[in-house]
N, C-alpha and C positions, 0 to 999 in steps of 0.2 A: 504493500500500500504506500509506504513512504517513497519507494523507488518511483512509483507511478505518478504521485502527486508532487514530489519534490519537498513537501512539508506537510506534517500532520501534527495535530495536537494530541496530548496524552489521552484526553477524553475520547477523541475519535478512534484512536488505536484500541483503547480498552473496549469500546462498544463494538468495534468491528470483529474482535476475536472473543468477545464475551468473557473477559477476565477483568480483574481489578487493576487500578492504575499502579498500585505497588508492584504487581507482577510485570506490567509493561515496563516500569522503570528498571527492574532487574534485567530484563531482556535488552533494553536499550543500552545499559552499561556494557554488556558484552559486545553489542554491535558497534558502540563507540570505540572500544578497545581495538576492534578489528579494522577501524577506519571507515566503516560503511555509513555511519551517521554522525551528526554533530548536534548534541543537545543544546537547547537555548531556552530562554524564558518562554513558557507557554507551549512548547512542543519540541519537534526534532526535525532537522534537515537531512536529506539524503546526500551523502558525500562519497558514496562508493562508485563502482563502475557504472557508467551510463548504459542504458539499454539500447542506445542508438549510436553513440560514439565510443568505440572500444579501442582507443589508441594504446592503452597501457595494460593489455591483458596479461603481460608477463610480470605482474606486480609481486610475484612470489620469488623473484630472483634474489641472489645472495646480497645484492647491494641495496635492495629496496628499503630495508630498515634504516640504513644510513641516509638515504635520500629523505625518508620521513623525518629523521632527526634534524637534518639540515632545514627542511621546510618548517619545522616547528620553531627552530631558533630564528629563522628569517622572519616569521610572523611576529615575533616579539619586537622587531624593529619598526613595525607598522603601527602608527598612531590612529586613534579614532578620528574619523572624518578626514583621513589622509587621502591623497590622490597618488595612485601607484600604477606602474606599468609592469605587466607580467609577460615575459617571453614564453615560447613554447618549451616543452620538455617535461620529463617525468619529475624532476625535482621541483620545478615551479608549479607543477600540478599538486604536489604534496603541500607546498606553501598555500596554494589556493584553497585546499580543503580546510585549512585552519583559519581561513578568512570568512567562511560562510557564516552569515548572521551578524557580521560586524557592520558598522556604519562607515562605508568607504565609497570612493569613486575609483573604479578599476578599469584600466585600458589594457586590452590583450589582443594578440594576433593568434592565440591558441584556441582552436575549436573546442577541445575537451574542457579547457578552463572556462571558456565562455558558457558552455552548456552547463557546467557545474554551478557557476555563480548566478546563472539566470534564475535559479530557484529562490534566490535570496532577495526579498523585497527591500532590504536595508542597503543593498549595494547598487549604486548607479553604475551600470555596466556600459562601456564603450568598446565595440569590437572593430578591429582593423580589417579592412577588406583587401582583396588582392588574389593572386594565384595561390591555391592551396597545395602545399607540399604534402603528399599523401601519407607517407610513413609516420610523420609526427603530427600531421593535421594542423599546420600553421599557415597563415596567410603571409605571403612575401611578394616581392617584386615592386615595380614602379608605382603601382596604385597604393600599395601599403606604405612605401617610402614617402609619397606625397602627403598622405594622411598623417603620418607620424611627424612630418615637418610642421604641422599646424597645431600641435598640442604641446603642453608642458605638464610634467608631473613632478612630485617631490622625490619619489623613489622609483627606480627601475631595477628589476631583478632579471638577470640574463643567464641563460644556459650556454655552455660551451662543450665542444668535443675534446679539446686538448689545451694544455697549458705548458709552455716551456719558457726559457729565458727571454725569448722575444715577446712573449705575451700570450694572448688568447686566440684560439683558432676554432673554426667550425667547418663542417664538411660540405657546405653548399654555398657557392659564391653569392647567389641571390639572397639567401638567408643572412649572410654576413652584411650585405649592403643594408638590409632592413634593420639589423642590429646596430649598425653605425648610426642610423637615424634615431634609434632608441637612445643611444648614448647622448646624442645632442638634445633630446627631448626632456632629459631628467636632470634635476638639481643634484641628486646623488645616485650613483650606480653601484650595485652589488652584483658580483658574479657568484652564482650558487653552483658548486662543483664538488663532488666527492673526491677523496684523495687519490683514487685510481686515475683521475684525469690528468694529474700532474706528471710532467716529464714526457708527455705525448704531444704530437703535432698532427694537424689535419690539413685539409686542402687549402683553406682560405684564412688569411690573417685578419683578425678583428681589430685589435689595438694592443698597445704595450701594457706591461704589468702595471705601470704607474698611471695609466689612463682611466682607471676606475677608482672609486673611493673605498671599496671594501670587497673582501672575498669571504664567503661563508662555506666552510668545508667541515671535515671531521677530524677527530683526534688520531686518525691513521696517518696524517700528514707528517712527513719527515722533518727533522730539525733543520736540515739544509734548506728545505722549502720555506719553513717558517722564517729563517734568517733572510732569505732572498726577498720575501714579501715585505718584511720589515724594512729592508734596505730600500725598497721601492716606495716607501712611505704610504703603504696601503693598510687600512684596518683589516685585521684578521679575526674572524669569529669561528670557533671550533665547536662542533656539536658532538655529543656522545649519548647513546641510548642507555637509560638506566636498566640494569640487568633484571630488576625485580618488578618494577611498576610500569614498564613501558613508557616512562616519561623521560624527559631529556634535560641534561645538564649543560649549561653554557659556560665555556671557557673563553675568555676574551684576552687577546694580546693587544695592548694599547700601543699603537705605532705612531710615530710623529706625523704631524700634518704635512 
């Protein structure tokens, strides 16, 4: 029922399955732990896989818990009534799941993110149009770039395929051009990338290490990379999943401006 409607109240759920609201609450706790719903005042939002857009069906892979941790930490940087931009990708999708029900203005080129957030009445959603890149379901190209040049946001969260000494890379040249427009549209830019992306390179260069304000990664990041990021003057935030409660601890390295 929650998947079909996007949002349901506790009373509606209890009535639909003929059980008490306390029973519904216990079931919702389990669904929230699995990432399928987000409870809020008065009811619950669906935040699991969409029945129509299934770009991330491989969410059981070994890195997904790390991506979820990074998404949770990134969400803590978002303030109420903020204006933010979300790139496509599995980690930004995890970030978006933690924004459902909050009072925000969100711009995105990601079809899964847009579909997810469209169920939340509190979010003023702006979708970027353009050519849709099938595998990750993102809108890119000249139309997307032109629209991005007309907006301004306080925060942008970008995904990348690789990071080395030269900076950030992605595997599609049109995507990188759209991400460059995102860089220009934001007051502060954060790259969200798990530690496996470091030391890797891909087809197209996005920007240098020092051209973003922050990187959000995980505690698997090597000391050498921590030092390199600090030398670039970039804020580094590391996320780690709690072994017992499936909650996340934030470790912040304060770098010089």
